[in-house]
C-alpha positions in Angstrom: -6.2 -71.3 152.1 -6.5 -74.5 154.2 -6.3 -76.7 151.0 -3.1 -74.9 149.9 -1.6 -75.3 153.3 -2.4 -79.0 153.4 -0.8 -79.5 150.0 2.3 -77.6 151.1 2.4 -79.7 154.3 2.3 -83.0 152.5 5.0 -82.0 150.1 7.3 -80.5 152.7 6.8 -83.5 155.0 8.0 -85.8 152.3 11.0 -83.7 151.4 11.9 -83.3 155.1 11.7 -87.1 155.8 13.8 -87.8 152.7 16.5 -85.4 153.9 16.6 -87.1 157.3 16.6 -90.6 155.9 13.1 -91.0 157.3 14.6 -91.4 160.8 12.5 -88.6 162.3 8.7 -88.2 161.8 6.9 -85.0 162.1 3.9 -84.8 164.4 0.6 -85.0 162.7 -0.9 -81.5 162.5 -4.3 -80.5 161.2 -2.6 -78.9 158.2 -1.3 -82.4 157.2 -4.7 -84.0 157.0 -6.0 -85.0 153.6 -7.9 -82.4 151.7 -11.2 -84.3 152.1 -10.9 -83.9 155.9 -10.0 -80.2 155.8 -13.6 -79.1 155.6 -14.3 -81.1 158.8 -11.8 -79.1 160.9 -13.7 -77.0 163.4 -13.6 -73.2 163.2 -10.9 -71.6 165.4 -11.8 -70.6 169.0 -9.6 -67.8 170.4 -9.0 -66.0 173.7 -7.2 -62.8 174.5 -6.4 -61.5 178.0 -5.7 -57.8 178.6 -4.4 -56.6 182.0 -4.4 -53.1 183.5 -2.5 -52.5 186.7 -3.3 -50.8 190.0 -7.0 -50.9 189.9 -9.3 -48.0 188.8 -11.2 -45.0 190.1 -14.3 -46.9 191.1 -16.4 -43.7 191.5 -16.2 -43.3 187.7 -15.9 -47.0 186.7 -18.7 -48.7 188.7 -21.9 -49.4 186.7 -24.8 -48.9 189.0 -27.7 -50.9 187.5 -27.6 -54.7 187.2 -28.9 -56.8 184.3 -29.7 -55.3 180.9 -30.5 -51.7 180.1 -27.8 -50.3 182.4 -26.1 -47.0 181.8 -22.4 -47.1 180.9 -20.2 -45.4 183.6 -18.0 -42.4 182.5 -14.9 -44.7 182.4 -16.6 -47.3 180.2 -18.5 -44.9 177.9 -16.3 -45.7 174.9 -17.6 -49.3 174.9 -21.2 -48.3 174.4 -21.2 -49.3 170.7 -20.3 -52.9 171.9 -23.1 -53.2 174.4 -24.4 -56.4 172.9 -20.9 -57.9 172.6 -19.7 -57.6 176.2 -20.6 -58.3 179.8 -19.5 -56.1 182.7 -18.9 -57.7 186.1 -19.0 -56.3 189.6 -18.1 -58.1 192.8 -15.6 -60.6 191.4 -12.4 -61.6 193.4 -9.7 -64.2 193.6 -10.0 -65.9 197.1 -6.2 -66.4 197.1 -5.6 -62.8 196.0 -7.2 -61.1 198.9 -4.7 -59.0 200.8 -2.1 -59.2 198.1 -0.3 -56.1 196.7 2.1 -56.2 193.7 1.6 -59.9 193.2 -1.8 -59.3 191.6 -0.6 -59.6 188.0 1.3 -62.8 188.9 -2.0 -64.5 189.9 -4.5 -62.7 187.7 -4.7 -65.7 185.4 -3.6 -68.4 187.8 -5.6 -67.7 191.0 -2.7 -69.2 192.9 -1.8 -68.5 196.6 1.5 -66.7 196.7 2.7 -65.4 200.1 4.6 -62.4 198.9 5.2 -61.2 202.5 7.3 -64.1 203.6 10.7 -65.5 202.5 9.1 -68.7 201.3 9.9 -69.9 197.8 7.8 -68.3 195.1 5.4 -70.9 193.7 2.9 -70.2 191.0 0.6 -72.5 189.0 -0.5 -72.7 185.4 -2.4 -69.7 184.0 -5.8 -69.9 182.3 -4.3 -69.0 178.9 -1.9 -71.9 179.0 -4.6 -74.3 179.9 -6.2 -73.3 176.6 -2.9 -73.3 174.7 -2.3 -76.9 175.6 -5.4 -77.7 173.5 -5.0 -75.1 170.7 -1.2 -75.2 170.1 -1.4 -78.2 167.8 -3.2 -76.1 165.3 -1.0 -73.0 165.1 2.6 -72.0 164.5 2.8 -70.4 168.0 1.0 -72.0 170.9 0.5 -68.6 172.5 1.7 -65.1 172.3 2.8 -63.1 175.3 2.9 -59.3 175.1 3.7 -56.8 177.9 4.8 -53.3 178.7 8.2 -54.8 179.7 10.1 -57.6 178.0 11.0 -60.8 179.8 9.4 -62.2 182.9 10.2 -59.5 185.4 10.8 -60.9 188.9 8.8 -63.0 191.4 5.9 -61.1 192.9 6.3 -58.4 190.3 6.1 -60.2 187.0 6.0 -58.6 183.6 4.1 -61.5 182.0 0.6 -62.9 182.6 1.4 -66.4 181.3 2.7 -69.3 183.4 3.5 -72.8 182.3 2.1 -76.1 183.7 4.7 -75.9 186.4 4.1 -72.2 187.2 7.2 -71.0 185.3 6.7 -67.5 183.8 6.8 -67.3 180.0 8.7 -64.3 178.7 6.8 -61.5 177.1 7.8 -59.0 174.4 7.2 -55.2 174.5 8.6 -54.1 171.1 6.1 -54.2 168.2 8.8 -54.7 165.6 10.4 -57.6 167.5 6.9 -59.2 167.8 6.2 -58.8 164.2 9.5 -60.2 163.0 9.1 -63.2 165.3 5.6 -63.9 164.0 6.0 -63.1 160.3 9.6 -62.3 159.6 12.1 -64.6 157.8 15.2 -65.6 159.8 18.6 -65.2 158.2 19.7 -68.4 156.6 16.2 -69.6 156.2 14.7 -72.9 157.4 18.0 -74.8 157.2 19.7 -72.4 159.6 16.7 -72.4 162.0 16.6 -76.2 161.9 20.4 -76.4 162.8 19.8 -74.1 165.8 16.9 -76.3 166.9 19.0 -79.4 166.6 21.6 -77.8 168.9 18.8 -77.1 171.4 17.7 -80.7 171.1 21.3 -81.9 171.9 21.4 -79.7 175.0 17.9 -81.0 176.1 18.9 -84.6 175.5 22.1 -84.1 177.6 20.1 -82.6 180.5 17.5 -85.4 180.4 20.2 -88.1 180.4 22.1 -86.5 183.3 18.9 -86.1 185.3 17.9 -89.7 184.8 21.2 -90.9 186.2 21.0 -88.4 189.1 17.5 -89.3 190.1 18.3 -92.6 191.7 20.6 -91.0 194.2 18.1 -88.4 195.4 15.7 -88.3 198.3 12.0 -88.0 197.9 11.8 -84.2 198.2 14.6 -83.7 195.8 13.1 -86.2 193.3 9.9 -84.2 193.4 11.8 -81.0 192.6 13.7 -82.7 189.9 10.5 -84.1 188.3 9.0 -80.6 188.2 12.2 -79.3 186.5 12.1 -82.1 184.0 8.5 -81.3 183.2 9.7 -77.8 182.2 12.5 -79.3 180.1 10.0 -81.6 178.3 7.8 -78.5 177.7 10.7 -76.8 176.0 11.3 -80.0 174.0 7.7 -80.1 172.8 7.9 -76.4 171.8 11.1 -77.2 169.9 9.4 -80.0 168.0 6.5 -77.7 167.2 8.8 -75.0 165.8 10.6 -77.6 163.7 7.3 -79.0 162.3 6.4 -75.5 161.0 9.7 -74.5 159.4 8.7 -75.7 156.0 5.4 -74.0 156.0 5.6 -70.4 154.6 4.6 -67.7 157.0 1.6 -65.5 156.0 2.6 -62.5 153.8 1.4 -59.3 155.6 2.3 -55.6 155.5 5.3 -55.0 157.8 5.3 -51.2 157.5 2.9 -50.4 160.4 5.1 -52.4 162.8 8.6 -51.5 161.6 8.1 -47.9 162.7 9.6 -46.6 165.9 6.5 -46.6 168.1 7.4 -44.7 171.3 5.7 -45.5 174.6 5.8 -41.7 175.2 2.8 -41.7 172.8 0.8 -44.2 174.8 -2.3 -44.2 172.6 -0.3 -45.1 169.4 1.7 -47.7 171.3 -1.4 -49.4 172.7 -3.1 -49.4 169.3 -0.1 -50.8 167.6 0.1 -53.7 170.1 -3.7 -54.3 169.6 -3.1 -54.3 165.8 -0.5 -57.0 166.2 -2.9 -59.1 168.2 -5.6 -58.8 165.6 -3.0 -59.7 162.9 -1.9 -62.7 164.8 -5.4 -63.9 165.3 -6.6 -63.1 161.7 -3.7 -65.2 160.2 -4.3 -68.0 162.7 -0.7 -67.7 163.8 -1.9 -68.2 167.4 -5.2 -68.5 169.1 -4.2 -67.5 172.6 -2.8 -64.1 173.6 -1.9 -62.3 176.8 -1.2 -58.6 176.9 0.0 -56.9 180.1 -0.6 -53.3 179.2 1.1 -52.3 182.4 2.6 -53.9 185.5 1.9 -52.8 189.0 5.2 -50.9 189.0 5.2 -49.8 185.4 2.1 -48.3 184.0 2.5 -45.7 181.2 2.1 -42.0 181.7 -0.2 -40.5 179.1 1.3 -37.1 178.1 -1.0 -36.7 175.1 -3.8 -36.0 177.6 -1.7 -34.2 180.1 -1.0 -37.1 182.5 2.7 -37.2 183.4 2.4 -39.5 186.4 2.7 -43.3 186.0 -0.4 -45.4 186.8 1.2 -46.6 190.0 1.7 -43.0 191.2 -2.0 -42.2 190.3 -3.2 -45.2 192.2 -1.6 -43.9 195.5 -3.9 -40.9 195.5 -4.8 -40.9 199.3 -8.2 -39.6 198.3 -6.8 -36.4 196.7 -9.6 -35.2 194.4 -7.2 -33.9 191.7 -5.2 -37.1 191.5 -8.4 -39.1 191.5 -9.5 -37.0 188.5 -6.4 -37.9 186.6 -6.9 -41.6 187.4 -10.4 -41.4 186.1 -9.1 -39.7 183.0 -6.5 -42.4 182.6 -9.2 -45.1 182.9 -11.3 -43.5 180.2 -8.3 -43.2 177.9 -7.3 -46.9 178.4 -10.9 -47.9 177.6 -10.9 -45.8 174.4 -7.9 -47.8 173.2 -9.6 -51.1 174.2 -12.7 -50.0 172.3 -10.4 -49.5 169.3 -9.3 -53.1 169.7 -12.9 -54.4 169.8 -13.7 -52.3 166.7 -10.8 -54.0 164.8 -11.9 -57.4 165.9 -15.5 -56.7 164.8 -14.4 -55.3 161.4 -12.1 -58.3 160.5 -14.0 -61.4 159.4 -13.4 -65.1 160.0 -15.3 -67.4 157.8 -18.0 -64.8 157.1 -18.5 -63.8 160.7 -16.8 -61.0 162.7 -13.5 -62.1 164.3 -14.8 -60.8 167.6 -17.6 -63.5 167.5 -14.9 -66.2 167.5 -12.7 -64.5 170.0 -13.2 -64.1 173.8 -11.5 -61.1 175.3 -11.1 -60.8 179.1 -10.1 -57.3 180.3 -9.4 -56.2 183.8 -7.1 -55.9 186.8 -6.1 -58.0 189.8 -6.5 -54.9 192.0 -9.5 -52.7 192.6 -8.6 -49.9 195.0 -5.0 -49.2 194.4 -4.2 -46.9 197.3 -4.4 -49.7 199.9 -4.0 -52.6 197.4 -7.5 -54.0 197.8 -8.6 -56.9 195.7 -12.4 -57.3 195.9 -14.9 -55.9 193.4 -12.3 -56.3 190.6 -12.8 -54.2 187.4 -13.6 -57.0 185.0 -15.4 -57.3 181.6 -15.6 -60.0 179.0 -16.2 -59.3 175.4 -16.7 -61.3 172.2 -17.3 -65.0 171.8 -20.9 -64.9 170.7 -20.1 -67.4 168.0 -18.8 -69.7 170.7 -22.1 -69.5 172.6 -21.6 -66.6 175.0 -24.5 -64.3 175.8 -23.8 -60.6 176.4 -25.4 -57.3 176.8 -25.6 -57.4 180.6 -24.1 -56.2 183.9 -23.6 -59.2 186.2 -23.5 -57.6 189.7 -22.5 -59.9 192.5 -22.6 -57.0 194.9 -26.4 -57.3 194.7 -28.4 -57.8 196.9 -25.8 -56.8 199.5 -25.6 -53.3 198.1 -29.1 -52.4 197.0 -28.0 -49.1 195.5 -24.8 -47.3 194.9 -23.8 -43.9 196.2 -20.4 -44.0 194.6 -18.7 -41.8 197.1 -15.2 -42.4 198.2 -16.0 -44.3 201.4 -18.4 -46.6 199.6 -15.9 -47.4 196.9 -13.2 -48.3 199.5 -15.8 -50.5 201.3 -16.7 -52.3 198.0 -13.1 -53.2 197.5 -12.5 -54.6 201.0 -14.0 -57.9 201.7 -16.1 -59.7 199.0 -19.8 -59.2 199.3 -20.4 -62.6 197.8 -17.8 -65.3 198.6 -19.0 -67.3 195.6 -18.3 -64.5 193.1 -15.0 -65.8 191.9 -13.0 -64.7 188.9 -12.1 -68.3 188.3 -15.7 -69.0 187.5 -15.4 -66.6 184.5 -12.2 -68.3 183.5 -13.7 -71.7 183.7 -16.5 -70.6 181.4 -13.9 -69.4 178.9 -11.8 -72.6 179.2 -14.8 -74.7 178.5 -15.8 -72.6 175.5 -12.3 -73.2 174.2 -13.3 -76.9 174.3 -10.9 -77.9 177.1 -12.4 -80.9 178.9 -12.4 -79.8 182.5 -15.0 -79.1 185.2 -12.7 -76.9 187.4 -10.1 -74.2 187.3 -8.3 -73.5 190.6 -11.1 -72.6 193.1 -13.9 -72.3 190.6 -17.4 -73.3 191.7 -18.8 -73.7 188.2 -19.3 -71.8 184.9 -21.2 -68.5 184.9 -24.7 -69.6 184.0 -25.7 -66.0 182.9 -23.1 -66.2 180.1 -24.1 -69.5 178.5 
């Protein structure tokens, strides 16, 4: 397939340059390399990030034995078949996330400090996935794929996307499976010529913005120049994305079956909706359309009810249980259902192959929440697990428990759960350490991500 793609690239590049009078050169992509070099291209490395909102019922989620040979908790039971392909964490936190409420999703992949309680300007930073995308985007049609329960970006402190650009600008997500499929694999009306004309219009607008900004910059003070430079970085980011889209216009999209994604998949059937979105992710990875995906399966204010198992409350409503045994039971049931859908995703990744090995072995999947105890918005002992990536050098089959030795054994009653989610037991147990491990496995050359202290040695 790579040889065919290389031949098409070389031909389309010549035709495109002739059409422009050789005045514009396409960027050199891996697909343009000579056939003799194609075999030397490294195997793809991929990462997926899946978010659940409002924490969990820790009394049925918490795994009680560290290391290997642990027993899966009731909420995680569906993952047992993947024991050797995943690691469960306890005790992780984001230092900057402590005491936060509905801003948890905004900072889950950034680790940024956002003061959601004040009137100060909202400032986020680059998310983990986009650090990776800056390296992988040159190889794929789409640098990254953003999926969510709600389209767009949401609003500051209550985002509906997990992905944030180099300047902390939220990247819009898509919620409709059909729209996602058409964007990834559909053919636009008018073909490549029409799309290129639209991109040329975008270039004209961007050029005008940049020209005006340059003339304006000399008349600004220091603070305003800094703000303008941040804005211009975002404009240049759009410019780069435009060039990438243009470069891929003459490369045919993969031919895949549209039928499963052109159905009307209602969110009222939560399980079918989740599985369809997971199918889309697998398809995007399998075709190497992208190598970085974020999926917000629910926001803090918008988590699906699950009527097929008798849960009519939203996840946000369930999280404010005030210790009510019946509501906690429904939250536990919701947790187990969500993990069943996630197990389906891992099953699909394991079934699909990539160069003779399971797609799961070439794909790291981080699953979890930025909140632990939803009733009082606590942010320690986050529910986090990492699956896949064994072909990238990750070691699994363990429960890494940073609550040890501070909590020698678990009672798992309501009071202990609340206590576990209060202050971190181990200040060094940072979620950013896990993210740094993933970033390095994606072959990004960095020794630090936000407040990380180093990669997780038990994983590598």
